[in-house]
C-alpha positions, 0 to 999 in steps of 0.5 A: 713732482714731490718737490713742486708739492712741498714748494707749493705748501711752503708758499701757502704757509708763507702767505698765511703767516703774512696775512696774519701779520697784516691783520695783527698790525691793523688790530694793533693800530685800532687798539690805541684809538680813543673814542670820545669828545672833540676839543680844538687847540690853536698852536703857533707851531705844531711841529712833530704832531701827526694824526694819532699822536698821544694826548696825555694828562699827568703822563697818562694817555687820555686822547689822540690827535684827530686832525690838523689844519692851518687857519688861513687868517691867523696862520696858526695850526688848529689841532683837533683832539679826541678826549676820552669821555670819562675825562672832563676838561675844565675851561681853563685847561692849558695845552703844550706840545712836549718832546717824548725824550731826545729822539722820540716824537712829540705829544700834547700835554694837557694841564687842567685848570681849577674852573668849575665849568668844563669844555663842551664837545667841540669846544676849544682849549684857550691856552696853548704853547707850541712845540719848541725846536730843540735843534734851533735852540742849540744852534742859537746857544752855540752861536751866542757862545761863539760870538761871546768868545770872539768879542772877548778875544777882540778886547 
């Protein structure tokens, strides 16, 4: 009988700890969320971006990716960013998708221009460069080196 009580108490402790971890996980995901105004960017390739991906300027997080969708006319990815209200982006700001290290994910890097006018809420970034597929570039390099060796050996 005493053993059943100990097992019940231990089960209760395990459940309380599990609930604590779940609560902590939900709070941690909310802590990185940025509240602010919306800006859209069109990328030819938005590989590696997901909702919640960082938006950085000079290496500092100033926003997050809020949503992504495909434009059925141009087949470009339309990425909606949420930018911190304290940061005002000039209209000639440019956006690039940059890998966060060799094995990390990607992030959106914004580079401000010099214009006096700012992008309004719901506006868009005019200049954008999509993600670069490093694996594809490496494959092309390897094949070009192999081709040049084959051409030299044929001579």
